[in-house]
N, C-alpha and C positions, 0 to 999 in steps of 0.2 A: 418634457416635461414629468415629475412625477406626483401623482395625488394619492394621499394616504387616508382611507374613510373608513373612521370608526374602528381602527387597528387595534386589536386584543391579543396579548399574548400571556398565556400561562405558565408556570413551571410547576412541577413536583418537588417540595419539600423533603426531607429525609423521613419524615413522618408519611410520605406520600399523598402528602395533602396538597390542593391546587393552590398558589399564589399568583396572585394577579399583578403581574409585571408590568403589563400594558394596559391602559384603561381607555378603551374608545379615543384613539388619537388620531385626529385629523389636521392635516397640512397640506400643501400645495407647495411644492418645491420648483424653482425654475429651470430652466436649460443649462444657465451657466451661474457660477457665481460663487463666494466662499462664505460658506454657512458653517457657523460654529454650532455645536449642540453641548449644554452645559448642564451639570448636575451634580448632586452628591453620589458615592456609592449606593449602588442598589436602585437610582434612580429609574433606569430603563433606556440610559441613553444608547448607551453599548449593544443592548438587544435590539433597539430600533436600528443602529447601524448594522447588525448582522441580518435582518429581516429584507432591510433594502439592497443588501448585497447577495440576497439569497442563500446564506448560508444556514438558513434557518425556516422553519416552516411558522407562520402565523396561525392562530386559532379561530379568531374572527374577524369581517371586516374585509377589508381589500386594498393592495398596493396597485395602482394602475401607473404602466411605464407608457410615457407617448399614448397614451389611450388603451393600451392593452391590459385585460384583466389579470392577475396571476391567482385568481382564486382557484383554479383547474389546475395549474402547475405542479409537474410531478417533478420529482428531485434533478432529472434530466435536463426539464426546461430550465429551471435554474440554473444547471450548471451550465448548460449552453448560452444563457444570456449572461451570467459572469464571466464566461469565456469571452465572450464577443463586447460587452458594452462597460463592464467594472475593473478599475484597478484598485487594489488593494495596499494599504502600508499600514504597518503595524507599529507598535509601540516598541516590541524585541526583534524589530528589522525582518527576522522571517527569510534570510537569507539560506539557501541549501548550501550544506559545509563542502561538501564533497564537489560541488561545483565551482571553478574560476568565476571570475567578476564577468568576463564574455558570456560564460555558458549559463548563468544567472539572467543576465538581461536577455539573453535569446530565449529562454524557457515558455515565455507567454507567445512569442511567435511561433514556436515549434508547436504549442498547443493547439494554435488555428490553422496549423496546417502548412505555414509559410516558411521559408528559408530565411533565414537571419541573414543580414547584411552586416560584413564585418566595419565597412566604411561608415555606416549608419548608426552603426553602435559606438565606434569611436567618436565620431560627432556629438554622439547624446553625452558621452564621457565628459567631453571637452566643454559641452555647455553646463555642466555640472562640475566643473573644476576639477575634475577626476581624470585628467588627460595622460594617458599610459599605464592606466589600473587594467588593462581589459585581461591580462593573464595573472593577476593578483589573488591569492587564495583569501575569502572570506575571513579568517582568523589572523590573516595581517592587517586588517584593517582597522579604523576607529570607528567609535562610535557613529561620529558626525558622518565619517565618508559610508557606511552602512546604510545608513538613513538615506543619504541621497542617492547610492544605489537604489534602494530599495523603491523610492519616489521614481526613479528611471526608469525602473523594471514595471511600474504600475503606468506608466504612460506609453511605452515602445510601442502597445499594439494600437495606439490610440482611441482611448476608450472613451465612452461619452460622460461618463461618474467616476470620479475618484473618492472612495472611502477612508477615513484614515483614523487609526482609532490610537490615542493620545500618542502622537508621533513625535513631539518633543519630550516625552517623559523619561527616558534614558539618556537625556542629551545635556549639555551644560547651555547657559542662555546665551552665549553667542552662537554658539551651533544651531541652539532651538530658534532663535532670530533668525539665519540663513535659511534654514528649513521652511519658516512661515512664509519667508520671502516667497521662494519658489512658488509654494501653493496658490501665494498671492497672485502670481504671475498665470500661473496655469487656469485660474478660475475665469480669466478673459474669455475665454472659449470652452469650458468644461463646468460642470456640476462639482465642486467640492465641497464634500460634507468632512467635518472635522469632530471628532469628540475630543472633549478637553475638560479639565480641569480648573485651567489659567482663564479667569475671565479677564484678566486685564489685555492680553493677547487676543482674544476672543472680540473686545471692542476696538482693540487699535488694527485688527488685520479685516476682520468679518465685517461682509456686508451685511450678514442677517446673523443673528445670534437667538437661538431657541433654548429654554431653561426649561429642564424637565424634572419633578418632583412626584415620588412616589407612582411612578407610571402615568402622569398626567403632564401635561403643557402647563407649565407656570407661567412663563412668560414667552413671549415672540415679536421681538423687537427688528427692526433695518434701519439701516442708514438712510438719515434723511439729506435729500440731496438741498436744502435749506441751511445755511449756516444758523445754526442755534444762538441761543443769546446765552451771554456770561455766565458760570453756572456758581453758586459760593460755596467754597471748599476751605480747607485750611491752606492759610496763608504762612510762609515760613518766616515771613518777614514781622511777621507779629507776635513771634515768640522770644519771650523777653528770658535774658541770661539770669539763670538759677530758677528759673520756673518749673513746676514738678510737672512731669509727663502723666497725664491720667489717662486710665484704659481709653477713654473716649477722644483722646487729643491722638494715642497711638493708633487708633481703627481710623481715624482722619486722613494720619499720614501714610498709612498703608493704602486707601482706599482713593488716594489722591489722583494718582494717574489713570486707574479705572473708570473715576467720575468725569474725568476729562473727557476719556473718547465715549462714554456711555452716554455724555450729556448730545451727541451729534443723533442718537437713536429713538426713535418712535415706535408704538406698534405697528407691527406690519400691514396691518389692515388700514391703517391711515396713511401710508407711503403712497404717493402717485404712481400708478402702475398704468402703461398702455395695453396689458393683457393681449400684445402679443408675444409668440410664442414660434422659434422655428420649429417645421414639421420635419420631426428626425423619427426615421425608423427603428423600430427596436430590434436589434442586432443580436440574432443567437448564432452561435457556432459551436457544432460538435468538436469536442476536442481528440487530440490526436498525438500521442506521445512516443515521440520515434524509439525504436528497440533501440538503439545505442544508449540512448539516455537510463530508458527503463533497467538494461543489463547493470548499468555502472550502478544506477541506485540498487538495484537486487543484492550486490554484491556488497555493499558497504559494510554490512553485518560481519561479514567473514571475516573481516581485519578484527573484530572486538573479541571472535571466539573461536581462536585459532585451534586451542586444545580440544574444546567439544566438537570442532569439525572434524579433526584427525581422529578422535575415540569414535563417533558414531560411523566414520568411512571405515574403518576396522569391523567394527562390528557388522556393519552391512555386507562388508565382503566375506565374513564368516557365514553371514547368511545365506548369500548366495553359493557360496561353495557347498553347503549342505542343501541346498534346493535341486542344483545340479544332480547330484547322486542321489537325492529323492527321486526325482524325473526319471533317471536310470534305472533305479531300482522299481519304479512303475513299471517301465516297459519290461524289464525283468518278470516280475509278479503276471503280465499279460502272456509271456511266453511261457511260463510256469502253468499255467492254466491250460494250456492247448497240450504240454506236456501229459499233466492229469488227465486230461481228456482221453489221448491215445492211451496211456498206459492203464487204466481203468476197461478199455475197449480191448487190451491184448491181455490184461490177467483173466478177463470174463470169457475169452475163447475156450472151448473145450478142446484144447489141442495139446495131448500127452507129448508133444515135440518141446514145449515149452514149460511144463513141470519146473525143470532144474532150475529155471531164471526167474521165475516169479518172485520168489523172495529177493533176489537181487533188484527188480525192477521196483518194488516195493520201498527196498532202502533207499534207491536212488530218490524216489519220489519225495519220499521224507527227507531226505538231504537237502535236496533244493527247496522244499518249503520252508524247512527251519534257516537255512543260508540268505534267501531272498527276503522273506518276512521279518528277519531281524535287521538286514540292511536296512529296507524300507521303514521299519517301525522306528529304529533308532534315528536314521536320517531325518526323517518325517518328524518325530519328538523334537529334535536339535531345531531344525529348521522352522518347526510353529513356534518354539519360545523364541528364538532369535528374532523371526519376523516380527512377533508384538512388541519384542524390545525396540527396532529397527523404525515401526511404524509409529509409535509414540515418541519415539526419540526425535526422528525427523519431524513431526506437530509439534512438539515441544519446542524446538529449533526456529520454527516459523513463527509460533507464537510470541518467543524472545525477539526474533526480527521484526515483527509488528509492533510492539512494543519501543523496540529501538526507532526504527524508522517513522512513528507517529507523527515526531514535529515535521517532517518534511513531507509528509503524505497531507498534513493538515496545509500546508505551504501550497501543495499543487492544487488540493480541492479548492483553496481560496482562490487560485489563480484561473480555475474553470475546469478543471480535470476531472473524467467521469469515473463512475466505477470501473469500467472496464480496463482505464488507464492504470487502476490498483491493482487488480487481477495481471495486469501484463508486468508489472515491477515483480510481483513476488512467483508470477509463473517462470519469470525470467529466472530469478532464485532458485526455484524448483528445479529450472531445467539445468541449470549450472549444478546442484547439488545431484542430480541422478545419474550427469554426465560424470563427475568425480568419483560416485560411488560405483558406475560402470567399470570404467579406467582400473579401480584399485581392486576390482572384483576380479576382472580378466586378469589383472597381473599376479592375484593370489593365486588363482585358477591355474595360471601357465607355469608359475615358479616352486609350488609345494609341489612334491614328487609323490601327494599320496594316489594322484589320479593314475600315474603310470605302475604304480606297484599294485593299483590296484586290477589295471587290465591285464598286467604282463604275470604277475604272479598268484593271482586269484582265479580270473576271468578266464584267460587262455588256458591254466593248467586243468582246471576243472572240464572245462568244454572239450580239450583235447584227450582227457583221460576219458570222458563218458562216450565221446566219441567213439573212442578206440573200444569201449568195451561193447557198443552198439554192433562196430563191426564184426568183431568175434563172435557175436550171437548170429550176425547174418551169414557168417561163412558155418555157423554150425547145421547139423542136421536139423532144421525146423521147415514148417510149412511154409507154402508161397505167403500165404495170406498174413501169418505171423511176420514174415520178411518185411512185408508191405508195410504193417503200422509199424516196426521199427523204424522203417525208413523214415516215417511221418516224424516219428518222436526223435531222430537225428538231426531232422530238419528245423525241429522246435528249439532243439539244444543250440543249432547253427544261428538260428533267427535270434535266441537268447543274447547270444555273446555279440552278433551284428547291432542287435538295438541300443545293447549298454556302450559299446564301442561307438556308435552314431551317436549316443547323447554326449558322449565326453569329448567328442571330436572339439577342437578349438574354436572352429568356425561358428557351429550349432551352439557351444557352451556362449560364444560372445551374445549370438541373436536372442538366448534363454536369458541371457544375464541383462542386457539391456531393455527388453520387453518387461519381464519382472522388477526391475529397478525403476523405470518410469512411471507404471502401473502403481506400484507402492507409494512412492513419492507423492505423485498427484493425488491420488486418494486420500492420502493423509495429511496433505496441506489443502485442500480444496475446501472445507468446513470451516476451518477458522480464517482462511483470507475472503470466504464468500461472507461471515460475518461481518467482517471490518469494512469490506467495500461498500457493502450496503448501509453503514451509519452515514447520519448528515453531516454534511462538513464541518459544523460548529461543534460538533461530538468528538469529532476528530482532532479539532484546532484545542477545543478543552480539556482532552483526555477524558472523556465521559467513559 
């Protein structure tokens, strides 16, 4: 049983002024039965439905579900309640286009951590006259078929409450009647609440009709078990040939069917009620989105933005290429500092035997300083420019992906998915992006010949040349102390060469590329995903 106590909900309009959408509504709803909520646009009926389903928070009052107050519920509590107890049916069907019929029906079970039984799904489809549709794609279905599948999806997890927002709004009259017949059957052991503009269908199929106006309950009528007395209405036999149809007669003709069914309804508080309700626990189940589905949904945007994906993969590869040489140059700078230290020590010696090589030492140090510094600065500059480009490009790509997937995420949230499931989808997308960038970066690094040219024709030649010079100095007539320092300078030069070659080794480069790529991607996508995941489900569904 659901008890609505003095429920109030406010929204801010464009001027940020509060608008009272629901005004202290109080209702008691049974454990089962078919209830229609009627009202004009803006009356508050859809807002009330969203609050009952935990898609939004109320401002004042309370909703008690089987005696459990929801005043202190957090978003995760409402998500778990929706996942365990509520089935939603929407006017726009809200099936996920990237999944086939079987996968759409299995999704609520997956979110509950259950394994979908194909035999059970096939039986359910057969019950809805959709035998053999399990592998059909959503875009191959008619409107009526989509709505029946949406209803089947809402009941597959056996919820205690089914909430339907204008479920026949996009259907023809024949299909709409079929859908309402299905809801009528379901209401035998479940509470089914339908928001509608169709008063005739409400009184034809419903057991209770609640009409809202300006955020308040205008009327609350329930079907009377006692046969009503005949009602005076429009009699077609009394219409004479040639008689003028006045607006009053036309209105009588339009309302005749509604009046016939409405005649059997009386005020809800006058209906005989045994006041007995089945004791049902409030079922709350934490959602779990399987990784396979998360990856499938995460990769859906790649199909739409292939050119953008290729562009930033190439830009990212260039960034990684520059980053590797920046790292190599950094280690070169470290070796250069040691070389400078030992050179200063050598020059400061009062050793007459090295006077003839002091100028050579200064020239060598100056050369290395210019060479390494220029490489480091240039590569670092290019790296930073490309890094910033990649950072914002990846972030923009994910933001666009969020916009593209808003409908799908809204469907998931309505089914009971939590914020962490949203993270899982977009982190799966980020993982794929980072993996693709890493692969392209490795290929870029492996096939572009500048690396080998840099090692063979620059590093090795310079190192071998100056190591040869140092060897000549050692064999000349200089003191033992100077020879020792020159030996250390020679070791610094060898270390310089080995450090650069080590950084440019394919295995080390691969590790470097992977670590840097994943850090950049996940740092750039975290904030937009975090902002999106923490939104209320209704904000995602309505694209606020």
